[in-house]
C-alpha positions in Angstrom: -14.2 28.1 -21.2 -13.0 24.5 -21.5 -15.3 21.6 -20.7 -14.0 18.4 -19.3 -15.7 15.1 -20.1 -15.0 11.9 -18.2 -14.6 9.1 -20.7 -14.4 5.5 -19.5 -11.1 4.0 -20.7 -12.6 0.5 -20.6 -15.5 -1.3 -22.1 -16.5 -2.3 -18.5 -18.4 0.9 -18.1 -18.6 3.6 -15.4 -20.2 1.4 -12.8 -17.4 -1.2 -12.9 -14.8 1.6 -13.0 -16.3 3.2 -9.9 -16.5 -0.1 -8.1 -12.9 -0.9 -8.9 -11.8 2.5 -7.6 -13.8 1.9 -4.4 -11.7 -1.2 -3.7 -8.3 -0.1 -5.0 -8.3 3.4 -3.5 -7.8 2.2 0.1 -5.0 0.0 -1.1 -3.3 3.0 -2.7 -3.6 5.1 0.4 -2.5 2.4 2.7 0.6 1.7 0.6 1.5 5.3 0.5 1.2 5.5 4.3 3.3 2.3 4.5 6.0 4.0 2.4 6.1 7.0 4.6 6.1 5.0 7.8 8.7 2.6 6.4 11.0 5.5 5.7 10.5 6.9 9.2 11.5 3.5 10.6 14.4 3.3 8.2 15.9 6.5 9.4 15.4 5.8 13.1 16.1 2.1 13.5 18.8 1.2 16.1 20.4 -1.9 17.5 22.4 -4.9 16.7 20.6 -5.7 13.4 20.7 -2.1 12.2 22.2 -2.4 8.8 20.1 -5.4 7.8 16.8 -3.8 8.9 17.8 -0.3 7.6 18.4 -1.8 4.1 15.4 -4.1 4.2 13.2 -1.1 5.1 14.4 0.7 2.0 13.2 -2.3 -0.1 9.9 -2.4 1.7 9.4 1.4 1.0 10.4 1.0 -2.7 8.0 -1.9 -3.1 5.1 -0.1 -1.4 5.6 2.9 -3.7 5.7 0.6 -6.7 2.5 -1.2 -5.6 0.8 2.1 -4.9 1.7 3.3 -8.4 0.4 0.0 -9.9 -3.0 0.3 -8.2 -3.4 4.0 -8.8 -2.6 3.6 -12.5 -5.2 0.9 -12.8 -7.8 3.3 -11.3 -6.7 6.1 -13.7 -6.7 3.6 -16.7 -10.3 3.0 -15.9 -11.0 6.7 -16.4 -11.2 7.9 -12.7 -8.9 10.1 -10.7 -7.1 9.2 -7.5 -6.7 11.4 -4.5 -3.5 10.4 -2.7 -2.5 13.8 -1.3 -0.9 13.7 2.1 -4.0 14.8 4.0 -6.1 12.1 2.3 -3.5 9.5 3.2 -3.3 10.7 6.8 -7.1 10.6 7.1 -7.3 7.1 5.8 -4.3 5.5 7.6 -4.9 6.8 11.1 -2.2 6.3 13.7 0.7 4.1 13.0 2.7 2.3 15.7 6.0 3.5 14.1 7.7 5.6 16.7 8.5 9.3 16.0 12.1 8.9 17.0 14.8 6.4 17.5 13.7 2.8 18.3 15.2 -0.6 18.6 15.0 -2.8 15.5 12.5 -5.2 17.0 10.0 -2.4 17.8 10.4 -1.0 14.3 9.7 -4.4 12.7 6.6 -5.0 14.9 5.3 -1.5 14.0 5.9 -1.9 10.2 4.5 -5.4 10.2 1.3 -4.1 11.9 1.1 -1.4 9.1 1.6 -4.1 6.5 -1.2 -6.2 8.0 -3.6 -3.3 7.7 -2.7 -2.9 4.0 -3.0 -6.6 3.4 -6.5 -6.6 4.9 -7.5 -3.8 2.4 -5.8 -5.7 -0.4 -7.7 -8.9 0.5 -11.0 -6.9 0.6 -10.1 -5.7 -2.9 -9.4 -9.2 -4.1 -12.7 -10.4 -2.8 -14.7 -7.5 -4.0 -13.2 -7.4 -7.5 -13.9 -11.1 -8.2 -17.3 -10.3 -9.8 -16.4 -6.8 -10.9 -13.1 -6.7 -12.8 -10.7 -9.6 -13.0 -7.9 -7.5 -14.4 -8.0 -5.3 -11.3 -8.3 -8.4 -9.2 -5.0 -9.6 -10.7 -3.4 -6.3 -9.8 -4.6 -6.8 -6.2 -3.4 -10.4 -6.1 0.1 -9.3 -7.3 0.3 -6.6 -4.7 -0.7 -9.1 -2.0 2.0 -11.5 -3.0 4.6 -8.8 -2.9 3.5 -7.5 0.5 3.4 -10.9 2.0 6.9 -11.6 0.8 8.2 -8.3 2.3 6.3 -9.1 5.5 8.0 -12.5 5.7 11.4 -11.0 5.2 10.8 -8.6 8.1 9.1 -11.1 10.4 11.9 -13.6 9.9 14.1 -11.3 12.0 11.8 -11.9 15.0 11.7 -15.6 14.7 13.2 -17.6 17.5 
């Protein structure tokens, strides 16, 4: 029989690792949900701005996946596992405003921006909570927030008058 022993991968210790995971796990799950919902919107967007939104949503999805990987790998680097299975993501993310079928580009943007806002709120909570706990992990959260806000700006600019 094999024994598994959890060894903290950082000098910060198990309490700091657990605290960091507490703040970064919702970020990972939210980003994974954003990637799935973004791809749904990408496939079903319709209207005059189709090609621009279609391609921009691919970028949003790729960035969300990259940010999720960054946050998840930080948790694992601290010696803890991450549970980002589809059922876990669905439980955390709840209902999205992204339609199940075809939708006009404006509706798709509004829905994805709402999903992004929910993730940005989790990222801000991580930034605030990690300030006294783990500055390296806080830097990860800050970088994720900057990228999300940039993607949000690119999408929202299509709705500007």
